[in-house]
C-alpha positions as CSV (number, residue, x, y, z in Angstrom):
1,M,84.2,105.0,119.0
2,S,84.5,108.7,119.5
3,K,82.6,109.8,116.4
4,E,80.2,108.5,113.8
5,K,82.2,106.5,111.2
6,K,83.0,108.3,108.0
7,F,83.9,106.3,104.9
8,I,85.8,107.6,101.9
9,T,87.0,105.9,98.7
10,C,90.7,106.6,98.3
11,E,94.1,105.2,97.3
12,G,96.8,104.1,99.7
13,N,98.9,107.2,98.9
14,Y,96.0,109.4,99.9
15,A,95.6,107.6,103.2
16,A,99.3,107.9,104.0
17,S,99.5,111.6,103.2
18,H,96.2,112.3,105.1
19,I,97.7,110.9,108.3
20,A,101.3,112.2,107.7
21,Y,99.9,115.7,107.3
22,M,98.4,115.6,110.7
23,F,101.7,114.9,112.4
24,S,104.1,116.9,110.2
25,E,105.3,120.5,110.7
26,V,107.7,120.4,107.7
27,A,107.5,118.1,104.6
28,C,110.6,117.9,102.4
29,I,109.6,116.5,99.1
30,Y,110.9,115.4,95.7
31,P,108.5,113.4,93.4
32,I,109.2,109.9,92.3
33,T,106.8,107.2,91.1
34,P,104.8,105.7,92.7
35,S,105.0,108.0,95.8
36,S,104.5,111.3,94.0
37,D,100.8,111.6,94.9
38,M,101.6,111.7,98.6
39,A,103.8,114.8,98.1
40,E,101.2,116.4,95.8
41,Y,98.4,115.9,98.3
42,V,100.5,117.4,101.2
43,D,101.5,120.3,98.9
44,Q,97.8,121.0,98.0
45,W,96.7,120.9,101.6
46,S,99.4,123.2,102.6
47,A,98.5,125.6,99.8
48,I,94.9,125.9,101.0
49,G,95.8,126.3,104.6
50,R,94.8,123.0,106.1
51,K,96.0,122.7,109.8
52,N,97.8,119.8,111.4
53,I,97.4,118.5,114.9
54,F,99.3,121.4,116.4
55,G,97.2,124.0,114.6
56,E,99.8,124.8,112.1
57,V,100.0,124.8,108.3
58,V,102.6,122.3,107.1
59,D,105.7,124.0,105.6
60,V,106.4,122.1,102.3
61,K,109.8,122.4,100.7
62,E,110.5,120.8,97.3
63,M,114.2,120.2,96.8
64,Q,116.4,119.5,93.8
65,S,116.6,115.8,94.4
66,E,115.8,113.1,97.0
67,A,119.3,113.6,98.4
68,G,118.5,117.3,98.9
69,A,115.1,116.4,100.5
70,A,116.9,114.1,103.0
71,G,119.5,116.8,103.8
72,A,116.7,119.3,104.4
73,M,114.9,116.8,106.6
74,H,118.0,116.4,108.7
75,G,118.4,120.1,109.2
76,S,114.7,120.6,109.9
77,L,114.7,117.9,112.6
78,Q,117.8,119.4,114.1
79,T,115.8,122.6,114.7
80,G,113.0,120.8,116.5
81,A,110.4,120.5,113.7
82,L,108.6,117.2,113.1
83,T,109.4,116.4,109.5
84,S,108.3,113.7,107.0
85,T,109.0,112.8,103.4
86,Y,107.5,110.5,100.7
87,T,109.7,108.5,98.4
88,A,110.6,105.2,96.8
89,S,113.2,103.2,94.8
90,Q,116.4,105.1,93.7
91,G,115.0,108.1,95.5
92,L,115.1,106.3,98.8
93,L,118.7,105.1,98.1
94,L,119.8,108.7,97.7
95,M,118.5,109.4,101.2
96,I,120.5,106.6,103.0
97,P,123.6,108.7,104.0
98,N,121.3,111.2,105.8
99,M,119.2,108.3,107.3
100,Y,122.3,107.1,109.3
101,K,122.6,110.6,110.7
102,M,118.9,110.9,111.6
103,S,118.9,107.6,113.5
104,G,122.3,108.1,115.1
105,E,121.2,111.5,116.4
106,L,117.8,110.2,117.6
107,L,115.7,112.4,115.3
108,P,112.0,111.3,114.9
109,A,111.8,111.4,111.1
110,V,109.1,109.5,109.3
111,F,109.5,108.3,105.7
112,H,106.3,107.1,103.9
113,V,107.6,104.7,101.2
114,S,105.5,103.2,98.4
115,A,108.0,100.4,98.0
116,R,109.3,100.0,94.4
117,S,111.8,98.0,92.4
118,L,115.4,99.2,92.1
119,A,116.9,99.6,88.6
120,A,119.1,96.6,88.1
121,Q,119.2,94.8,84.7
122,A,116.6,97.3,83.8
123,L,114.6,100.1,85.4
124,S,111.1,99.3,86.7
125,I,108.6,101.8,88.1
126,F,106.6,98.9,89.7
127,G,106.4,97.6,93.2
128,D,108.4,95.3,95.4
129,H,110.5,95.6,98.6
130,S,113.9,96.0,97.0
131,D,114.3,99.6,98.1
132,V,113.2,99.3,101.7
133,M,115.3,96.2,102.2
134,S,118.3,98.3,101.2
135,C,117.7,100.4,104.3
136,R,117.7,97.6,107.0
137,Q,121.0,98.7,108.4
138,A,120.3,102.4,108.6
139,G,118.8,102.3,112.1
140,F,115.2,103.1,111.2
141,A,112.3,101.2,112.6
142,M,110.3,99.7,109.8
143,L,106.5,99.4,109.7
144,A,104.6,97.5,106.9
145,T,101.0,97.9,105.9
146,S,99.0,95.9,103.3
147,S,95.9,97.9,102.3
148,A,94.5,101.4,102.2
149,Q,92.6,100.7,105.4
150,E,95.7,99.5,107.2
151,I,97.6,102.6,106.0
152,M,94.8,104.8,107.4
153,D,94.9,103.0,110.7
154,I,98.7,102.3,111.2
155,A,100.5,105.2,109.5
156,G,99.9,107.3,112.6
157,V,101.6,104.6,114.8
158,A,104.8,105.4,112.9
159,H,104.6,109.1,113.8
160,L,103.4,108.5,117.4
161,A,106.1,105.9,118.1
162,A,108.8,108.0,116.5
163,I,108.0,110.9,118.8
164,K,107.9,108.7,121.9
165,T,111.0,106.5,121.2
166,R,113.1,109.1,119.4
167,I,113.8,106.6,116.6
168,P,113.0,107.5,113.0
169,F,110.5,105.2,111.1
170,I,110.0,104.0,107.6
171,H,106.3,103.2,107.0
172,F,106.1,101.2,103.7
173,F,103.5,99.6,101.6
174,D,103.5,98.1,98.1
175,G,104.0,100.5,95.2
176,F,101.0,100.6,92.9
177,R,99.3,97.5,94.3
178,T,98.6,99.4,97.5
179,S,99.6,103.0,96.8
180,H,97.3,103.3,93.8
181,E,94.5,100.8,94.6
182,L,91.2,102.5,95.4
183,Q,89.4,101.2,98.4
184,K,86.4,102.2,100.5
185,V,88.0,102.8,104.0
186,E,87.0,104.3,107.3
187,E,88.7,107.6,107.8
188,M,90.7,108.5,110.9
189,H,89.8,111.7,112.7
190,M,92.6,114.1,113.7
191,E,90.9,114.7,117.1
192,D,91.3,111.0,118.0
193,L,94.9,110.9,117.0
194,A,95.9,114.1,118.7
195,K,95.0,112.6,122.1
196,L,97.6,109.9,121.5
197,V,100.6,112.2,121.1
198,D,103.2,112.0,123.9
199,Y,103.5,115.8,124.4
200,K,106.2,115.4,127.1
201,A,108.4,113.4,124.6
202,L,107.6,116.0,121.9
203,Q,108.7,118.8,124.3
204,R,112.0,116.9,125.0
205,F,112.6,116.8,121.2
206,R,112.0,120.5,120.9
207,D,114.2,121.2,123.9
208,N,117.1,119.4,122.2
209,A,116.8,121.6,119.1
210,L,119.7,123.6,118.0
211,N,119.4,127.1,119.5
212,P,122.0,129.8,119.8
213,E,120.7,130.6,123.3
214,H,121.9,127.2,124.6
215,P,124.5,125.9,122.1
216,V,125.6,122.2,122.0
217,T,128.2,120.4,120.0
218,R,127.0,118.2,117.2
219,G,128.5,116.4,114.2
220,T,131.7,115.4,116.0
221,A,134.3,112.8,115.1
222,Q,134.9,110.0,117.5
223,N,138.1,107.9,117.8
224,P,138.4,104.2,118.5
225,D,138.3,104.7,122.2
226,I,134.6,105.6,122.3
227,Y,132.9,105.1,118.9
228,F,132.2,101.4,119.5
229,Q,130.8,102.0,123.0
230,S,128.6,104.8,121.7
231,R,127.2,102.7,118.9
232,E,126.3,99.8,121.3
233,A,124.7,102.3,123.7
234,A,122.0,103.0,121.1
235,D,120.4,99.6,121.8
236,K,118.5,100.9,124.8
237,F,116.5,103.2,122.5
238,Y,115.5,100.4,120.2
239,D,114.6,97.8,122.8
240,P,111.3,99.5,123.8
241,I,110.1,100.0,120.3
242,P,108.0,96.8,119.9
243,D,106.2,97.5,123.2
244,T,105.6,101.1,122.2
245,V,104.2,100.1,118.8
246,E,102.0,97.5,120.5
247,E,100.6,100.1,122.9
248,Y,99.7,102.5,120.1
249,M,98.2,99.7,118.1
250,Q,95.9,98.9,121.1
251,E,95.0,102.6,121.2
252,I,94.1,102.4,117.5
253,K,91.9,99.3,118.2
254,K,90.0,101.4,120.8
255,I,89.2,103.9,118.0
256,T,88.5,101.6,115.1
257,G,87.7,98.2,116.6
258,R,90.3,96.7,114.3
259,E,93.0,94.4,115.8
260,Y,96.7,95.2,115.1
261,H,99.9,93.9,116.6
262,P,103.5,93.8,115.5
263,F,102.6,90.4,114.1
264,N,99.0,89.4,113.4
265,Y,98.0,85.7,113.0
266,Y,95.2,84.7,110.6
267,G,93.9,81.1,110.2
268,A,93.3,77.9,112.1
269,P,94.5,78.0,115.8
270,D,96.0,74.5,115.3
271,A,97.5,75.0,111.9
272,E,100.6,72.9,111.0
273,N,101.6,74.8,107.8
274,V,102.0,78.6,108.0
275,I,103.1,81.4,105.7
276,V,105.0,84.5,106.9
277,A,104.7,87.5,104.7
278,M,104.3,91.3,104.7
279,G,102.6,93.7,102.3
280,S,99.6,93.4,100.0
281,V,100.0,89.6,99.4
282,N,98.6,89.0,102.9
283,N,95.1,89.9,101.6
284,T,95.4,87.2,98.9
285,I,96.8,84.7,101.4
286,K,93.8,85.3,103.8
287,E,91.3,84.6,101.0
288,V,93.1,81.3,100.2
289,I,93.1,80.4,103.9
290,D,89.3,80.8,104.0
291,Y,89.0,78.8,100.7
292,L,91.0,76.0,102.2
293,A,89.2,76.1,105.5
294,E,85.9,75.4,103.7
295,K,87.6,72.2,102.4
296,G,88.7,71.2,105.9
297,E,92.4,72.2,105.7
298,K,94.0,74.0,108.6
299,V,96.6,76.5,107.5
300,G,97.7,80.0,108.7
301,L,99.4,83.3,108.1
302,I,101.7,85.4,110.2
303,E,101.3,89.0,108.9
304,V,104.4,91.1,109.6
305,H,103.7,94.8,110.6
306,L,106.8,95.7,112.7
307,Y,109.7,94.5,110.6
308,R,112.5,96.4,112.4
309,P,113.3,96.0,115.2
310,F,112.3,92.4,114.7
311,S,110.6,91.2,117.9
312,E,110.9,87.5,118.7
313,K,108.6,88.1,121.7
314,Y,105.7,89.2,119.6
315,F,106.3,86.7,116.8
316,M,106.2,83.7,119.3
317,K,103.1,85.2,120.9
318,V,101.1,84.6,117.8
319,L,102.7,81.5,116.4
320,P,100.5,78.4,116.9
321,K,102.2,75.7,119.0
322,S,101.1,73.2,116.4
323,V,103.2,74.6,113.6
324,K,105.5,72.2,111.9
325,K,106.4,74.0,108.7
326,I,106.8,77.6,107.8
327,S,107.1,79.2,104.4
328,V,108.5,82.7,104.4
329,L,107.7,84.9,101.4
330,D,110.0,87.8,100.4
331,R,109.3,90.4,97.8
332,T,112.9,91.1,97.0
333,K,116.0,89.2,95.7
334,E,119.2,89.4,97.6
335,I,121.8,88.0,95.2
336,G,124.6,86.0,96.7
337,A,122.9,85.6,100.1
338,Q,121.8,82.3,101.7
339,G,118.3,83.6,101.5
340,E,116.2,86.8,101.4
341,P,115.9,89.1,104.4
342,L,112.7,88.0,106.1
343,Y,113.5,84.4,105.6
344,L,116.9,84.8,107.3
345,D,115.3,86.6,110.2
346,I,112.8,83.8,110.8
347,R,115.4,81.1,110.4
348,N,117.8,82.8,112.7
349,M,115.1,83.2,115.4
350,F,114.6,79.4,115.5
351,Y,118.3,78.6,115.4
352,G,119.2,76.3,118.3
353,K,115.6,75.9,119.5
354,E,114.3,72.4,120.3
355,N,111.6,71.0,118.0
356,A,112.0,74.0,115.6
357,P,109.7,73.9,112.6
358,C,111.0,73.3,109.1
359,I,111.6,76.7,107.6
360,I,111.7,77.4,103.9
361,G,111.8,80.6,101.9
362,G,110.8,81.9,98.5
363,R,110.4,85.0,96.3
364,Y,107.3,86.4,94.8
365,G,105.9,89.6,93.1
366,L,109.1,91.4,91.9
367,S,108.2,94.5,89.9
368,S,104.5,94.1,90.7
369,K,104.3,90.6,89.3
370,D,100.8,89.5,90.3
371,T,100.5,86.9,92.9
372,T,97.2,85.0,92.5
373,P,95.3,82.7,94.8
374,A,96.4,79.7,92.8
375,Q,100.0,80.6,93.4
376,I,99.5,80.9,97.1
377,L,97.8,77.5,96.9
378,S,101.0,76.2,95.3
379,V,103.0,77.6,98.3
380,Y,100.7,75.7,100.8
381,D,101.0,72.5,98.6
382,N,104.7,72.8,98.7
383,L,104.5,72.7,102.5
384,K,102.6,69.4,102.4
385,L,105.6,67.7,100.8
386,D,108.0,65.6,103.0
387,K,110.8,67.7,101.7
388,P,109.4,71.1,100.6
389,K,111.4,73.0,98.0
390,N,113.4,75.8,99.5
391,R,114.7,79.0,97.8
392,F,111.7,78.8,95.4
393,T,110.0,81.3,93.2
394,V,106.3,81.7,92.8
395,G,104.4,83.2,89.8
396,I,107.0,82.7,87.1
397,N,108.3,79.7,85.1
398,D,112.0,79.6,86.0
399,D,113.5,77.7,83.1
400,V,117.1,78.6,84.1
401,K,117.5,77.3,87.7
402,H,114.1,75.5,87.9
403,S,113.3,77.1,91.2
404,S,109.6,77.8,90.5
405,L,106.7,76.1,92.1
406,P,104.1,74.4,89.9
407,I,101.6,76.8,88.3
408,L,98.2,75.6,89.3
409,P,94.8,76.3,87.6
410,E,93.3,79.5,89.0
411,I,90.6,79.4,91.7
412,S,87.9,81.9,92.6
413,V,87.9,83.3,96.1
414,V,85.6,86.2,95.3
415,P,82.7,86.5,97.9
416,K,79.2,85.8,96.6
417,G,77.3,88.9,95.6
418,T,80.4,90.7,94.3
419,H,80.1,92.5,91.0
420,E,83.3,92.6,88.9
421,A,84.2,94.5,85.7
422,K,87.2,94.8,83.6
423,F,87.8,97.7,81.1
424,F,90.5,97.8,78.5
425,G,91.8,101.1,77.1
426,L,94.8,103.0,75.8
427,G,97.0,105.2,77.9
428,A,95.7,108.8,78.0
429,D,92.3,107.9,76.4
430,G,90.4,108.6,79.7
431,T,89.4,105.1,80.5
432,V,91.3,104.9,83.8
433,G,90.1,108.3,84.9
434,A,86.5,107.5,84.1
435,N,86.7,104.2,86.1
436,K,88.3,106.0,89.1
437,N,85.3,108.4,89.1
438,S,82.9,105.5,88.8
439,I,84.2,103.5,91.7
440,K,84.4,106.6,93.9
441,I,80.8,107.4,93.1
442,I,79.8,103.8,94.0
443,G,81.9,103.8,97.2
444,D,80.9,107.3,98.4
445,S,77.2,107.3,97.4
446,T,76.2,103.7,98.3
447,D,76.6,101.4,101.3
448,K,78.6,99.0,99.1
449,Y,82.2,98.1,99.6
450,A,84.2,99.3,96.5
451,Q,87.7,98.4,95.2
452,A,89.5,99.3,92.0
453,Y,93.0,98.7,90.6
454,F,94.5,99.8,87.3
455,S,97.2,98.0,85.4
456,Y,99.3,99.9,82.8
457,D,102.9,100.0,81.6
458,S,105.5,102.7,82.0
459,K,104.6,104.7,78.9
460,K,102.9,108.1,79.4
461,S,100.4,107.4,76.6
462,G,99.4,104.8,74.1
463,G,100.0,101.7,76.1
464,I,97.3,99.2,77.1
465,T,95.4,100.0,80.3
466,I,93.3,97.5,82.2
467,S,90.9,98.8,84.9
468,H,89.7,96.2,87.4
469,L,86.5,97.3,89.3
470,R,84.8,95.4,92.1
471,F,81.9,96.2,94.4
472,G,79.4,94.5,96.5
């Protein structure tokens, strides 16, 4: 460890913007819930003159829409400035046309996305992976985190790998559940991360910037004779990404002592039943694994960090040889498909392999629907069946297509010695603000671990608020 550990109590959005500011020279912003706080933090820090890794104050540009922010990003990157943005949901969709240009032109953009539902039968400001899954084909690498501490640790990997590989990154985490949850986390120091920057790659990026002193042709049209070949040639830039991400994760381990890989395994080394998932649900799954381990059951979890490019090499590296059944959890619904995206990736990876495990998939947590330990228990119980239910839902009672798994009695997985409190209030009455201050005081002024989450509806004021506080 290079410095004495410093702990702060902060939300996921704060952690993401804290790291993004270090690596950004320009930030193109337009606020959208639940990512607005990231842009606000960056704007505040720029206004007071906070310096980034390169000794510069970040130039923040607020545009007229997310489409404008993406266009400004594209232009900024073309001129050799490291540029980032913060968005979600419909805002991210407005950026997709420019995302194809950024990836096609090998521009190291970084998007920090507090993943949120898309407006379908109704609008929802709450979290799932519908928005980021709409960007799978845009050519961005995709990195997932599941807690404020993971954001603090891994967000920098997105920036570092983007600079080194020349491929833009989406770093995403669950809207509200992770973006707005308060946790006591170990803060990353800029001095440690500055040493990891590939300055030769950064200089190559700057050398390729548009400059009237050495003009180049960009934005051309290609005919059928070369477009196909040019598109295929991009593969050589994507192939090294998993190894590059792994290398930087090992560097983060040297700083923090925490172990990260493109895929992390948690559970019994000889587990037969395993869940594959990404995002905040992994923390719940880990608690259920520990609960079942005390009862003698051997189950596991493969936690996805690097979703794109999807690396079979690193997945197989952590998959126990004993696994017979895999349940893949997706936090999105892809209507009309044979399954949701992560499920199809896993199933395709095992296609044609001898002694392949039974692979099933299900949906959970759309629009921040809570996924409880008992519901994860139901997923593991489903895997115990001779013929597990496929294409299932968890956490709801599906009385239309009857896809839902049984709803089991709740179980407690809270560690002994933990103090919990729940406060009810009305929107704008000050209850949420008071509880945020309380948990920050406990986290920052004591040696206790602190966590807080706040549930409320979409109304600005007058709705029911529930503040969940936990420390111990």
